[in-house]
C-alpha positions, 0 to 999 in steps of 0.5 A: 651683751649689746641689745642689738644681738638679741635675735638669732645671728641668721635671723633671715633663715630662722623660723621663730614662734612665740607669745606676746601680751597685747594690751589693747581692749580685746587683747591678751596672750597672742601666738606670734611668728617672726618672719624675716624680722617681722612679728606677725600675730596668727592667733586667729589661725592657731590660738595656742603655741601648743596647738601650733607645735602639734600641727602635722605641718607646723613649719608651713603653718608658721610660714604661711598663716595669715595674721596681723603685723606687730612690727619689728621683732628687735623693736618689740624686744627693746620695748619689752626690756624698757617696760614700755606701754604696748605689746610685750614678749611672754614665755613662748610656751603655754599649755606645756608642762615644763620639765628639767633634766639635772646633772647632765654635765660632769661639772654640774655633777661636781657642783651638786656633790659640793652642795650636798657635802656643804649642806647649804654652806657656801663658805665650805664650797671651794675647799670641797671643790678642790678635794672633789676635783682631785678625787673624781673630776677627771673620771667623771668628765670621760664617763658615759652614764650607764656604761661599763666604766660608770658601773665600775666607778660606782662600785669603787665609790660605794666601796670607798663610802663616797657614793651619792644620790647625785652620782646615781643620776649623774653616771647611772642609767636613769636620768634625773628629770623633774617637774620645773614648773606648771603650764603658764607659770614661766616668765619670758624675755625681759621679765623679772626672775625670782629667788626666795628671800631666805636663800643666801646661795643661788645662781642662774642655770643657762640651758637649752630647752627643747619643745616637744609635741604630744607625740614625743617629737622634738620640734624646736628649741629655745633658751631657759634659766632654771634658777636654782637655790643652792643652799636650799637644795644642798640641805636636802635633795627632798627640798628640790621643789622649794629650790626650783619652783618659785614665783619667777624662777623659770624663764624661757625665751625669747622665741622657740626656733622651729626645726626645719631644713637648716636648724635641727637637733644636731644644731642643738647638739653643737650649740654654745650657750653663754652666760653674762651677769651684770650686777648693780654692784659693778660685779661682772661674770661671763661663762660659756657652756658647750652642748657637745660636752653633755653626758646624755644625748638630748634624745635620750633625755626625751625618751626618759621623759616621754613614752609608754610610761608617761605621756604629755597630751599638750606637749612639754618643754624640757630643760637639758641641764647646764655645765655652768654653776658660777663660783667666782667670788663676789663678796670676798675671798671664799665667798663664791657667787650668789645673786643680788637683787638687780642682777641682769642675766643674759643667756645667749646662743648664736642661733637662738638669740638672747634671754634677758632677765633681771633678778628680784625677790620672788615675793616682790615680783608680780604674782602668777595669776594668769593660768590655763583657765584665764587663758581659755576665758580670754580666748573665748572672750576674743572669739578665738576658740575653735568651734566644735565640729 
């Protein structure tokens, strides 16, 4: 992907919200909006993205709030990629916990079944994949979770002795929704993403991520990489947190696009999400996910996350799942795909722009040290916290 395709194709019509680290003496994390390609710092009006998304008239606030120009959005993104001195993009969320839905596409369900049977051994994946596709692939692609047809297939597979915990969340009534990472732990556009040194079978998971306010209303969308360690999760589903939540394992960005008259949840439902991997070894891989093929509607996933059973007073971010688990052989026939350090991962969607990150070891990228307390201490030092009434 060319670095001139980093922003939404319809940029003049897009209302984008994000965060920028400002290194100047009185700097720190700053809330920004992008208006007609210009980045404007509005932290003096709204100190956190969580506050902005919770505002009853968030669209008008993002459009009209006065602020300080930080220049051209594309130039900022290029400078972030180059590691230049000056402002750089951060993940566009701050106080929101990050949740993730798993096994929401038939193909991702198939890959989870493969991981489970392979027990973390990537060398067995292709043989299991062929057998699984012959057995259940066509059935799964047509099923709606919790439907009478899904219930009948469940009964049949239990009878065969082939029921799985992944089938339970893939075609059963209850979605898999797990905690991906705490507030402030996500990395943004241009940052390095991390995999554990002991993982020998891992992959990116390109997804659309919903921004949801404290009332459970979906207010915008962005892109995310739910970095996954397939060998670790494949050994046991109880190792999900070890496989999913590590230093740099959650990338979100580049910006949250707010819903307005021209961009809505239906835009998300009809979006395509592309993945490109460019390796230092010359390896290249391309793929595309089509959100219309998701097995659970995004609003159903939101309702299973938020409601009378669970609230999020600072809002939350919700990964919607992926249909793309790379399987292209990288190190010889039957080897499958796994990352190597230095991989460049580009996740893109026409109306959301592109999220670009480089893969490194989680133990060798900068540690996560700036949390919620640091954020509020920084805002207080800058005089940006609202005073009690």
